[in-house]
N, C-alpha and C positions, 0 to 999 in steps of 0.2 A: 829438745826445744832450743832454738837459736838464742845466743846472748842478746840481751837488751831488746828482744822482739816485743815483749809485752811489759806492761807497767802496772804497779800496785800503789795505791794511795793508803798510807797507814794513818789513822786518826786516833790519837790517844793523848791525854793530858799528862801521862807519866813518861818522861824521856827514856827511862830504862826499858819500858815495854817497846817503844819505837826502835831502840837499839837492838834488842833481842830479835824482834820480828824482821828487821832489816838484815841481820846476820843470817837468819834462816832462809831468806829469799834471794840474797845476792849470791853469785853474779847472774843468776838466771833471769832476774827481773830488774827493770829500772824502778827505783823506789822514790816516791814523793811522800812527804810527811806534813802533818798539821797537828798542833797541840790543843786546838779548841774548835768549836763548831763553826763560827763565822769564817775563820781562816780555811777550814776544811771545805766549805762551800765554794770559796773563791778558787782553791787549788783544784777542785773537781771540775769546775767550769773551764779553767785555763788548760789543764793537762789531759782531761778526759781519759782517765786510767781505765785499764781493762777490768780491774777488780778493786773493791774498796774493803779494807779491814777496819771495822768501826767499833770503838769502845762504847759502852752504854753510859757508865757513871763518869761524867765530866762536869767541871764547874761551868756555870752559866748555861749553855745550851747542851743538853744531854744527847746521847746517841739516838733516842727515839725522835727527838725534834729534828736532828740532822737528817735522818733518813726520810722523814716526812717532807722536808724541803727539797731533798735530792729528787724525790719522786714527782715533785711538782714541775720541775724544769724539764723542757723538751730535750735539752742537751744531755742531761745526766739520768733521766728516769729509767733507762734500760741498763745501767751499769750494775753488775751483780754486787750486792753488799753482803759481807759475812760479818756478823756480830762476834766480837771476841771480848769476853767479859768475865768478871768474877762472880756475877749473879748466877747461881746454880739452880734456882727454882724453876719449875715448869711454867709458872704464870709469866715470868719475864721472857722465857724462850718463845712461848706462844704469842706474846704481844709483838715481839721482834719479827717473827715470821709473818704475822698478820699485816705488819706494816710494809712487807715486801722484801725482807731479807731472804737470801737463798740458803744460808747455812748459819749455824750457831756453835761457837767454840767457847769452852769454859776455861778460865784461868785457874790454876797455872796450866800453861799449854805445853804441848810437845812440839818442838820446832819441826820435826819431820811430818807430823800430822797436819800442822798448819800449811806446810808446803804442798802436801798431797791434796789438801782441800782446795787450795788456790789453783793447782794444776788441773784438778777436776773441772773447776769453773772455766778455765782457759780452754780446755778441750771441748766443753759444751758450747762455748762461745764460737770457737772455730767451726764446729759442726753446724751451728745455727747459721753462721755466715755462708757456709757452703750450700746449705739447704735453700737459703734466701736467694743466693746467686743462681742455683739450679731452677728455682721457681720462676725468677725473672726471665731466665733464658727460655724456659718452657712457655711462659706466657707470651714472650716476644715471638717465639717460633709459631705458636698457635695463631697469634695476630697476623703474622706474615703469611701464614697458610690461608687464612680467611681473606686477606687482601688479594693474595695470588689467585684464589679461586674466583673471587668477584671479578678481578681483571680478566681472567681467562674466560669467564662466562661471557663478558662483553666481546672479547677478541674472537671467540669462536662463533657466537651468535651473529655477529656482523656479517661475515661471509656466508653463514648459513641462511641469513635473510635473503641474500642475493640468489643462492642456489634454489631454495624452496620457492621464493617469490617468482623468479623467472621460470622455474619449472612449471609452476601453476599457470603462468601466462602461456607457456608453450602448449599446454593441454587444450587451450582454446583455438589452436591453429588446426588447419586441415592436415593432420598427420596420417601417414600410413600406419598399418598395424605394428610393424617392427619399430618405427619411431615412437609410437605411443607406448609400447612395452618398455623401451629404453627410458622414457621420461617417467613412467610409473616406477621403474626400479630406482631412479634417482630420488623420487619422492619418498619411497619406502625406506631406502638407506638413510636419507637425511633425517627422517623422523625417528629412526632407530638411534641415530647418533644423538639427537636431541634428548631422547629418553635417558641415555647414558649420562649426558651432561647434567640433566635434572637430578638424577640419582646422586651423583657426586656432590652437587650443591646442597641438596637436602640433607645428605649425611653430614656434611661440614657444618651446617646450621644446627643439626641435632647435637653434634659433638660439642659445639661451643655454647649450647644452651640458648641460642638466639631464635630458634624456630618456635613459632607460636601458632595455635589453632585460630581459625576465623569462623566461629559458629554463626549460622544463619538459619532462617526458617526454610525448610525444603520439603519437596514431595518425594517420599520414599518410592512410590511406584514409578515416578518419572525417572528416578535414578536407576531403578532395576530395569526399566525399559531400555535405557541407554546402554546399560551393561549387556542386556540380551542382544540388542542390535549389533553391538560390536563383536561379541564372541560367537554369535550364531554364524556370522560371516567368516570369521577366522577359522572356526572348527570345521565348517563346511568345506573350505578350501583344503583342509588337511584330511578330510574323510572321516571326521569325528562327529559325534552328536553332542549338542549343547542342550542341557536341560535346566530351565529355570523353574524352581518348585517353591512358590510361596505357600506356607502352611498356616492354616487357622486364620484368625481375625487379626491382621497386621494393622498397626497404626499408619495412617496415610500421611499426616503432616507432622514432621519432627523438627527439633532444633538441634543443630550440630554442624560440624564442618563437613558438609556433603562432598566437597572436592577431595578431602583427605580420605573419606570413606570410599569414594570412587577409586582413589589411587591405591588403597589397600586391596580392594577387591580385584582391581586390574592387575596388580603385582602378583597376587597369589593365583588368580585364574590364568594369567599369562604363563606362569611357571608350570601350571597343570597342563596347559596345552603343549608347551615345549617338550615335556617329558612323557607325553602320551602319544603312542603311535596308532593305537586302535581302541575302539570302545567309545567312552563318553567322558565328558566333564560336566558335573552337576553343581549348581548353586541352590542350596536349600535355605529358605529364610523362615525363621520362627521368632516369636516374641513372647516374653512373659511380662508381668507388670513392671519389672524394673530393667530388663535386659532385652536388647535386640541381638539375635544370634544368626550369624552367617556360617553355614557349613558347606565347605567346598570339597567335593569328592572327585577323584580321577581314577581311571583304570590303567594308569601308567606304570613305569618301572618300579615305583616305590623307593623307599630310602632305607639303607642298612642301618641297624641300630647304632653301630659305632660311628656312623656319619651324622646321625641326628643332632648331636650336640654342636656340630659345626654350622648348622642352618642359620643361626641367629648371630654369627660372628661376621664382622665386616670383611669383605673381599674374599671370603671363603666360598668355594664351590665343591660339589660332591665329586665323586669318582671321575677323575680327569680323562680316563680312557673312554668313558661313556659320553661325557659332556664336551669333548673336544670341538665339536661342530656347533656348540650352542653359545651364542653371543650374550654377554652380560657382564656386570661389574661384581656380582655377588653381594650387592647392597639391598636389593629389593625387600627381602624378608627382614633385614635389620631395620630398615626404614619403616616397614609396615608395623613391626612390633612396637617401635618407638611411638608411632602415631596412636596405636591402640592403647598403650599405657598412658599417654598424655590425655586420652579421652576417659581414663579410668576403667578401662576394660582389660581383657586378657586374650591371649592367642595360644592355642595348643594344637598338637598334631598327633595323629596315630598313623603308622605306616607299616606295611609288611612288604619286604623286598620282593619284587616280581608280581605283586598283586595290586598295588596302588596306594594312595595316600588320602587322608582326610584332615583338612585344616578346619578348626573351629574358632571363630572370632566372636567374642561377646563384648558388646559395648552398652553403656547405660542408655536407657530410653528417656528422652526429655521431650515433652509435648511441644509442638510448634503452633504458630498462628497462621492460618490459611491466608489471611489477607496480606501478609507480609512475604509470601512466597514469590520469588522472581521466576517466571516461567522461562525455560530454556528454549530459545527460538530454534535451536538445532533440531528440536524434536517436533517442531511444527511443519506444516506443509511447505515444500520448497518454494521460495520466491526470491526475486532479486529486486534490489532498489536502484532507482535512477534519480539523479538530482542535478540536472543540467544547470539549474539556477543557483545552486549552492556555492557559497564563497568559502573555500577551504584553504588554509595556510599550512604547509608542511615545513617544519623546521628541523633541519638535520645537518650537521657539519660534513657528512659524507655524501658526496654527489650521487653516488650509486644507490644509497639507501633512499635518497629523495626520488630518484628515477623509478625505483621499485614501487614506492608508495604512490607516486603520481601515476604510474602505469596502472596499478590496481584501481585507483580512483577513476582513471579514464574509462575503465570498463563500465563504470556507472554513470558515464557521460558527465563527469565532474572535471573541469579544467582547473586543477589546483595551482595555487601560487606557491613558490618555494623560496626559502632563505636558509642561509647556512650558519646563523649564529643567534644566540638569545638576545643580544643587543639589537640586532636588526629586526628581530621578531617584534620587540616592544615598539620600535618605531613604526613598523607596518601596522600593528594593531591600533596605534593611535590614529593613523591616517585612513584606515578603512574598517568598515564593519564586517568582520568575518562571522560566519555561522559556527565555525569550529576551528580550533588550532590543534594540529597533531605535532606534539613537541618532543623531540629527542631528549633523552635524559642526560647522557654524558657528552658534553661538548667542551672544547677549549674555551678559555675566557669565562664568560658567563654561561653556566650550564642550564639545563631545562628547569630545574627546581628554582634556581635564583630568578630566572626570567619569569616564570609563572607567579612567584610571590611578588615580583615587581609589578606585573600587570594587575594583580589583585589589589595592590596598594593604591592603584590609580582610582579605585572606588567606582561607584555608580554602576553603569552597565558592564564594566570590566570585571566586577565581582561575579557576574552571572555568565560571562563568556565561557562556553564549554572548551576546556583544554584537556586533551587526552595525551598521556605520556606514551612515547615510543621507546621501548627499552630493550636492550639485549641483556640486561641484568634482571631477568624475571625470577629472582630467587624468592624463597619463602619470606613473607613479611613485606614484599615490594608493594603489594596493593595498599597495605596500611600506611606505608611511608608516603606513597603518592597522595592518598586521600588526606593525610595529615598536612601535606604541603599544598593543599587546595587545588589539586587536580580533580577532574571529574571521573577519571578512570585511567586505565592503561591498556596498551596493546603490546603483547610480547613479540619481539623479533625472533625469528623470521615472521613477517606479517602474514597472517592467514586471511584470505579474502572474505571468508564467512564471518570471521570475528570483526574485521573492519566494517563489513556491511551491517552487522548487529549494532556496533557502536554508532555508526552514522544514523541508523534508523532511530536510535534512542535520542540522540542529541541534536540532529538537524531539525529546523523548524518543519512541522508536519506539512505545511502548505508547499514546501519545496521538494518533498519526497514523493516519488511515483513508485507504485508497487506493480511489478509484472510477475505473473505466475508462469510464464513460458520463457525459456531461454531465447536470447537473441540469436540472430544468424551467425554461424561460426565464421563464415568468410569475412563478415564485418569486423569481428573481433581479431581475426588473423591480420587484417589490414592495420588495425590499431597497434597490434604487437610489433608488426614490422616497423612501423613508425617509431615506436618506443626504442627498439634496438638501434635503429639508424640514428636517432637523436642522441643516444648514449655514446655512439662512436664519434659523432660530431662534437659532442662535449669533450671527449678525450683529446681530440685534435686541438680544439681551441685552448684547453687548459694546459696542454703539455708541450706546446711548441718550444718553450724556453725552460722546461723543467730541468734539463741537464745543466744549463747555465746557472740556474737558481741553486742547485746542489753545489756545484763547484765554487760559486761565489760565496755561499754560506760557509763552506769548509775553509776557504782562503781567509775569511774574516774570523775564523775560530767559533763561528755560531753553530755549535754541534746540535743544539736543540732543533733549530729550524731545518738543518740537513736531515736529521733523524725523522722529523715530522713529514717532510716531503717524501723521503724514501718509504715511510710507512704507508702514506696515501697511494703512492705509485704502485706499491706491491699489491694492494687490494684491487685497484683499478685495472692493472694489467692482468691479474689473475682472473678477474671477472670476465674480461674480453677474450680469454683463452691465450694470452701472450705469456706463457708459463716461464719461458727463459728470462724475459724481462722481469716478471714477478719474482723469480728466484734471485736474480741479480740485485733487485731492490731489497729483498729480504736479507741477503747477505750483508749488504751495506747497513741496513737497519740494525741487525744484530751486533755488527762491529761497533757501531756508534753508540749502542746501548750498554756496552760493557763498562766495568769500573774504570778502565783506562781506554777511552775511546780512541780507535785507530782505524785506518782503512788502507786498502791497497789500490794502486793505479788500475789493476786488472778489474776491480769491482766497478770503478767509474767507467772504464772502457766498455764493459759488458752492458751497463745501463745505457750508455750512449748509442751503442750498436742496436740494442733492443728498441729504444725509442725511435731511432731512424726507421727501422723496419715497420713498426706499428703505425707511425705517422704516414709513411708511404702507402701502407695498405688502406688506412682509413681516410686518407685525403680525398678520394673520390666521393665519399659520403658527404663531406663538407661542401664540395663543389655542387653536388646534386641538391643539397639543401639550399644553397645560395641561388641556384638556377630556378628553384621552385618558389622562391620568395616573390612577393609582388613586384611587378616590373617597376624599375626606378623611373621617376618622372622629373621633369624640370619644372620649377616654379619661378615666378618672377621675383625680382630683387625686393620689391616692396613687401610681398607676402613673406619672403624669407626673413626680412628684417623684423616684421611683426612676430613671426614665430620665435625667432631667437630672443626677442625682448620678453616674450612670455616665459621662456625657459630659464633665462639668466638668473633672476632672483631665487628660483627654486634650487638651482645648483649651488648658489652662494650660501643658502641656508641649509643645504643638505636635505632638502625637502623631498620625501619619497613620492610626492605628487608629480615629480618630473618623469616618473616611469610611465605615466599616462601618455607621454608624447612619443614613446619608443616606436610604436607601430607606424605612426605618421612619419617619423624620421627615416625609418627603414625603407620607405617607398620614395625617398628623395635622393636624387643624385648627390654624392659627396657627403652624405650624412650617416653612412653605415657605421663608421668607427665611433662617432658621438653616440649613436643609438646603443651600440654594444656596451660602452662604458656606463651609460645610464642604466641599462638592463642589469648590469653587474653591481649596481649601486656604488660604483667608483666615481663619486661626484667630484672629487678633487681632480682626477684625470679628465673627466668630462668637461670640467670648467676650463682646463688648459687647452683642450681641443676647441672648445667654444670660442675662446679668446683668439685663437689662431684663425678660425673661420670668420670671426667678426672683422678681423683686419683685412680679409680679402673681399668682404662684401662691399 
């Protein structure tokens, strides 16, 4: 023990006792002393000793009163107190320990024993401090991991939205068989990646105790029908037989988390299919008065007895030589068991290596209410919705996410309006009656939750306006969070067109929705998709003409945050359009600027400059084509021009979004293109400057 590292406060009204105790503890401890209770309380508050040696029998305030006061104070309540007293009876010792003393020494005392007892308390104190520090570090690490996984979910799902969304749009084109096979492979691989992402996020939530069940009334037979449709197709492709075997009188309507039950069955049936090369996979369903039992049997390779304990351990997989070609995280069974246990059930297995495996899942039966069951429209006859008169607002800070959402909406004949921030969304909602708002969750400045709550606070019709969240953070508990924050629902990114269609069918005014039971002409859709892709390229050219200058200007001013944000956006946009070298260069700069000590190399900026020049040169014809296809510009007389400008000026001065109604008219007038563009981008300040310069020439 180092000299003077720790301190002891000795409280005794006999000076000789203080002297003897001080001799016993010096020089290993710094000593403070007090001869009465009031002085002792002051000394304890001022010096905060590591240990207190306290006499019981003192004039005025005795030791019992002193320890009682010490334990009342936030500053001193955790200091270990050792009673050192001439009272040898058990009752006095018991009273002292009951008041919070950690030890009890009788007088006359042995100096060596006193020192050992004090040293023991110091060691306990040091051990406690280390444990507390380790606990804080572990909690901080766990919190950092949760934040990291949440952020990674958003970062991964955003590009996945573009991949799956545009892949789905491509399927509507007139593709040849080879091209269609390529797009199918993209869709399959993307969905497999999403399953892995979801597994990791679910596991993280389970580990941190944040995952909750969401019980609803559901139809058991509809759930089983969905499972049968999915696995009959999968097993058939692999040359296996899928058998669904409901046994006895099963309850039809139940209350529980049907999505998690479906996930459990999908996980275990999926494993069964993976590890079965011939024969069958069977799902047998039975019920007792209290339990619903799912028995999943396969004729696969089975599981060795020594491997069976590993099944429910995170990130563990069986025989690596057999499983080397099977993709997965090793989390499926861990997650499934956690869900089953949260439901109050149990999961067991029996397996013989080389013969197959039987998993048995038992969960409690809770009767449901038929009237509260929400039917799954995926299980109904195929139909598409069209809503050409619907007013839809898409809010997302990412231009390409907006294009994907608007592209999918255009397949339903919906011309959506777009904006890139929560603040602008609020202004637009005030100016126009929308039928539904599709609101991104994570946006800079005011995010989607804040914007939605602000809209709801406007009261009246705004409390009833359907607002649906678009989120790449579709983790467990997200639905509850969005509903709590007054959203009407949410759509997970990557956006699925069927899910989007279902949401619109629920929330759009019925009179604006048309149902068609036959798919529309593929060539018509192909033309729409071609326009969407060209529009995306045009957007890239318009938005990135001065991107390099913005980056270098921000860096020269030391504005690292802005330069990082621009690089981040450029990375996604370039990657989406297949400009991988530019995307990699932007990523390199983004990573450099995101480090603890932000720095960058001239080579990184040069690569971005070169990549931008190539991309802009390639996409420039798309911009010219778009401009040539715009309505022919016309001349109007000076009086009509003056009247038009006088109508627009007060709107620009107030920042009134009603100015956007003049965009189409301005685009068709000679000399008004730049003014129209500024208004279309809601850059009212810039538009006003152009307006003033135009007014001077009129």
